[in-house]
TIVEXZA-581122 format. One record per residue (C-alpha): x, z, y; residue number from 1. Coordinates in steps of 0.05 Angstrom, whole numbers, plus 5000, padded with zeros to 4 digits. Example, Ala and Ser with C-alpha at 12.3 -4.5 7.8 and 13.67 -1.06 7.14 Angstrom:
<drenbas>
DRENBA   east     up   north   num
DRENBA   5246   5156    4910     1
DRENBA   5273   5143    4979     2
</drenbas>
This chain:
<drenbas>
DRENBA   east     up   north   num
DRENBA   1665   8289    9176     1
DRENBA   1741   8292    9169     2
DRENBA   1769   8342    9115     3
DRENBA   1842   8357    9128     4
DRENBA   1881   8353    9062     5
DRENBA   1950   8338    9037     6
DRENBA   1939   8265    9054     7
DRENBA   1922   8275    9127     8
DRENBA   1971   8259    9183     9
DRENBA   1975   8274    9257    10
DRENBA   2006   8219    9304    11
DRENBA   2027   8240    9374    12
DRENBA   2039   8184    9422    13
DRENBA   2090   8194    9482    14
DRENBA   2077   8175    9555    15
DRENBA   2122   8217    9596    16
DRENBA   2083   8269    9639    17
DRENBA   2018   8240    9612    18
DRENBA   2037   8282    9550    19
DRENBA   2002   8341    9584    20
DRENBA   1940   8311    9555    21
DRENBA   1974   8323    9485    22
DRENBA   1993   8393    9506    23
DRENBA   1919   8409    9516    24
DRENBA   1898   8378    9450    25
DRENBA   1949   8417    9411    26
DRENBA   1933   8482    9447    27
DRENBA   1861   8472    9426    28
DRENBA   1888   8457    9352    29
DRENBA   1925   8523    9355    30
DRENBA   1865   8561    9382    31
DRENBA   1822   8531    9328    32
DRENBA   1876   8543    9273    33
DRENBA   1878   8470    9255    34
DRENBA   1942   8446    9224    35
DRENBA   1965   8381    9189    36
DRENBA   2013   8373    9131    37
DRENBA   2047   8315    9164    38
DRENBA   2059   8303    9235    39
DRENBA   2100   8248    9272    40
DRENBA   2114   8250    9348    41
DRENBA   2150   8205    9394    42
DRENBA   2180   8219    9463    43
DRENBA   2132   8270    9499    44
DRENBA   2094   8276    9432    45
DRENBA   2159   8297    9397    46
DRENBA   2171   8352    9449    47
DRENBA   2100   8378    9446    48
DRENBA   2098   8372    9370    49
DRENBA   2157   8420    9366    50
DRENBA   2117   8474    9402    51
DRENBA   2060   8462    9358    52
DRENBA   2102   8468    9299    53
DRENBA   2130   8534    9321    54
DRENBA   2061   8561    9337    55
DRENBA   2077   8573    9412    56
DRENBA   2011   8562    9444    57
DRENBA   2018   8545    9518    58
DRENBA   2091   8528    9515    59
DRENBA   2080   8456    9525    60
DRENBA   2035   8467    9585    61
DRENBA   2086   8513    9614    62
DRENBA   2144   8464    9607    63
DRENBA   2104   8405    9639    64
DRENBA   2067   8444    9692    65
DRENBA   2095   8512    9711    66
DRENBA   2167   8494    9698    67
DRENBA   2161   8429    9738    68
DRENBA   2129   8466    9797    69
DRENBA   2185   8518    9798    70
DRENBA   2246   8474    9784    71
DRENBA   2227   8404    9806    72
DRENBA   2263   8373    9747    73
DRENBA   2238   8301    9761    74
DRENBA   2262   8251    9812    75
DRENBA   2315   8257    9868    76
DRENBA   2339   8329    9856    77
DRENBA   2367   8314    9785    78
DRENBA   2389   8244    9807    79
DRENBA   2433   8275    9863    80
DRENBA   2463   8318    9808    81
DRENBA   2480   8253    9769    82
DRENBA   2436   8273    9714    83
DRENBA   2388   8213    9716    84
DRENBA   2316   8220    9740    85
DRENBA   2301   8277    9693    86
DRENBA   2340   8343    9690    87
DRENBA   2352   8344    9613    88
DRENBA   2400   8404    9618    89
DRENBA   2343   8445    9642    90
DRENBA   2289   8419    9596    91
DRENBA   2332   8415    9533    92
DRENBA   2380   8473    9542    93
DRENBA   2364   8525    9594    94
DRENBA   2288   8523    9576    95
DRENBA   2292   8530    9499    96
DRENBA   2351   8576    9503    97
DRENBA   2335   8625    9559    98
DRENBA   2270   8609    9600    99
DRENBA   2221   8607    9545   100
DRENBA   2261   8611    9478   101
DRENBA   2241   8563    9425   102
DRENBA   2223   8597    9360   103
DRENBA   2269   8560    9311   104
DRENBA   2252   8611    9256   105
DRENBA   2175   8598    9260   106
DRENBA   2191   8522    9260   107
DRENBA   2237   8526    9199   108
DRENBA   2183   8567    9162   109
DRENBA   2127   8520    9176   110
DRENBA   2115   8485    9110   111
DRENBA   2086   8423    9146   112
DRENBA   2130   8361    9156   113
DRENBA   2147   8340    9226   114
DRENBA   2183   8274    9243   115
DRENBA   2209   8252    9310   116
DRENBA   2221   8179    9330   117
DRENBA   2280   8151    9367   118
DRENBA   2304   8081    9380   119
DRENBA   2374   8059    9353   120
DRENBA   2408   8025    9411   121
DRENBA   2454   7986    9368   122
DRENBA   2397   7958    9321   123
DRENBA   2338   7960    9365   124
DRENBA   2300   7992    9310   125
DRENBA   2266   8059    9302   126
DRENBA   2294   8119    9269   127
DRENBA   2251   8175    9240   128
DRENBA   2283   8243    9238   129
DRENBA   2264   8304    9202   130
DRENBA   2305   8367    9215   131
DRENBA   2286   8439    9213   132
DRENBA   2349   8483    9206   133
DRENBA   2405   8453    9248   134
DRENBA   2385   8476    9318   135
DRENBA   2435   8431    9355   136
DRENBA   2412   8370    9317   137
DRENBA   2339   8388    9330   138
DRENBA   2352   8387    9405   139
DRENBA   2394   8323    9401   140
DRENBA   2337   8288    9365   141
DRENBA   2282   8310    9412   142
DRENBA   2325   8295    9474   143
DRENBA   2339   8226    9448   144
DRENBA   2267   8214    9431   145
DRENBA   2250   8233    9501   146
DRENBA   2306   8194    9537   147
DRENBA   2267   8142    9577   148
DRENBA   2304   8076    9586   149
DRENBA   2333   8064    9655   150
DRENBA   2316   8137    9674   151
DRENBA   2360   8177    9625   152
DRENBA   2426   8171    9590   153
DRENBA   2438   8148    9520   154
DRENBA   2438   8207    9471   155
DRENBA   2479   8210    9409   156
DRENBA   2448   8235    9343   157
DRENBA   2497   8235    9284   158
DRENBA   2546   8196    9328   159
DRENBA   2494   8139    9337   160
DRENBA   2468   8121    9406   161
DRENBA   2395   8134    9414   162
DRENBA   2337   8125    9466   163
DRENBA   2264   8139    9472   164
DRENBA   2226   8125    9408   165
DRENBA   2169   8095    9449   166
DRENBA   2213   8032    9459   167
DRENBA   2197   8006    9388   168
DRENBA   2146   8054    9361   169
DRENBA   2102   8086    9414   170
DRENBA   2044   8100    9364   171
DRENBA   2077   8112    9295   172
DRENBA   2012   8104    9258   173
DRENBA   2041   8057    9203   174
DRENBA   2097   8107    9194   175
DRENBA   2047   8158    9176   176
DRENBA   2012   8113    9126   177
DRENBA   2080   8096    9098   178
DRENBA   2092   8169    9087   179
DRENBA   2032   8179    9043   180
DRENBA   1978   8194    9094   181
DRENBA   1911   8163    9076   182
DRENBA   1875   8186    9139   183
DRENBA   1903   8206    9209   184
DRENBA   1883   8239    9273   185
DRENBA   1917   8200    9330   186
DRENBA   1929   8230    9398   187
DRENBA   1936   8179    9452   188
DRENBA   1950   8188    9527   189
DRENBA   1912   8125    9553   190
DRENBA   1838   8112    9552   191
DRENBA   1807   8062    9503   192
DRENBA   1815   7990    9526   193
DRENBA   1880   8001    9563   194
DRENBA   1931   7948    9554   195
DRENBA   1999   7935    9585   196
DRENBA   2015   7870    9621   197
DRENBA   2049   7822    9574   198
DRENBA   2087   7785    9629   199
DRENBA   2159   7773    9608   200
DRENBA   2198   7837    9620   201
DRENBA   2265   7820    9654   202
DRENBA   2323   7867    9634   203
DRENBA   2380   7861    9687   204
DRENBA   2440   7832    9656   205
DRENBA   2481   7894    9671   206
DRENBA   2433   7940    9637   207
DRENBA   2452   7959    9564   208
DRENBA   2496   7898    9560   209
DRENBA   2532   7931    9502   210
DRENBA   2467   7936    9463   211
DRENBA   2439   7866    9460   212
DRENBA   2385   7884    9406   213
DRENBA   2363   7941    9451   214
DRENBA   2352   7891    9506   215
DRENBA   2308   7849    9461   216
DRENBA   2268   7911    9442   217
DRENBA   2257   7928    9515   218
DRENBA   2232   7857    9528   219
DRENBA   2183   7860    9473   220
DRENBA   2160   7930    9487   221
DRENBA   2095   7914    9520   222
DRENBA   2072   7865    9471   223
DRENBA   2088   7912    9412   224
DRENBA   2050   7969    9445   225
DRENBA   1988   7927    9457   226
DRENBA   1988   7906    9384   227
DRENBA   1992   7979    9364   228
DRENBA   1934   7996    9411   229
DRENBA   1892   7940    9378   230
DRENBA   1908   7968    9308   231
DRENBA   1886   8037    9330   232
DRENBA   1820   8011    9358   233
DRENBA   1806   7969    9297   234
DRENBA   1820   8027    9247   235
DRENBA   1779   8074    9291   236
DRENBA   1720   8026    9290   237
DRENBA   1726   8020    9216   238
DRENBA   1724   8099    9209   239
DRENBA   1792   8099    9179   240
DRENBA   1824   8142    9232   241
DRENBA   1801   8193    9287   242
DRENBA   1828   8184    9358   243
DRENBA   1832   8234    9414   244
DRENBA   1846   8201    9480   245
DRENBA   1826   8208    9553   246
DRENBA   1757   8184    9566   247
DRENBA   1772   8152    9633   248
DRENBA   1832   8116    9660   249
DRENBA   1890   8163    9671   250
DRENBA   1915   8173    9743   251
DRENBA   1978   8211    9720   252
DRENBA   2041   8169    9721   253
DRENBA   2098   8173    9672   254
DRENBA   2140   8211    9723   255
DRENBA   2082   8246    9755   256
DRENBA   2099   8310    9799   257
DRENBA   2027   8325    9826   258
DRENBA   2013   8393    9794   259
DRENBA   1938   8387    9805   260
DRENBA   1934   8319    9770   261
DRENBA   1974   8346    9713   262
DRENBA   1932   8411    9705   263
DRENBA   1869   8367    9704   264
DRENBA   1897   8323    9650   265
DRENBA   1916   8383    9608   266
DRENBA   1846   8410    9613   267
DRENBA   1818   8341    9593   268
DRENBA   1861   8344    9533   269
DRENBA   1834   8410    9513   270
DRENBA   1762   8389    9525   271
DRENBA   1768   8321    9490   272
DRENBA   1802   8355    9429   273
DRENBA   1742   8405    9424   274
DRENBA   1692   8351    9432   275
DRENBA   1721   8304    9378   276
DRENBA   1734   8362    9330   277
DRENBA   1664   8386    9334   278
DRENBA   1635   8315    9328   279
DRENBA   1678   8303    9267   280
DRENBA   1657   8373    9238   281
DRENBA   1732   8390    9223   282
</drenbas>
């Protein structure tokens, strides 16, 4: 049994388009009226966490599936417009401003804490941001948290160059513990037992040459991520955390555009959340 109290946290991994699994989980939470006093999200987890914090059920699914089907915001189309591989203008400006407006008021009035993770390009270290009132700053932070290396431009937050928080803290479980959480629900976008290859990651000399510490972080990314997965599995086995993850290997890629695959993964997320929550008697 897991009783959610003031010492319970929710940790949301990223994973690009695999984040549709998290959309399903969070929609189930909203249907079941489950909330957490502290939430930390990284990359796609930060995007989906914002919709969860504003109580906009289905918004994450719409942005990752319906909006993609209509606007094709991944791949060659935005690249030809010199926007990188992701149309961030659509996702972080037109979408929250006009297509399906983000409810900043509901977010600001939500008493629960929400942190978003970015990577500081200068230091190669994670930054944890908490902002509920400055709308521009909220968008700057979540855009930076989701700016995949190589695929997206560097984003400035408070005049500091930032990229995807998943570079240095893909699963910010230790951050949650450091913020006073004694128990956590962790939402992952990979099946148990998954590990990245730890072969040396080569960063071309012309990539991020002005950010040498970022280059080091990128080279160490896979090793750090695997260590975080091992920590999650150990604490799960010890009964100290609850993990919601896909039950089978995920066939959705980070830049996936297959709508059926994305829809199936969303539905898996909803079903897995319901199964785990019922088993834990929350």
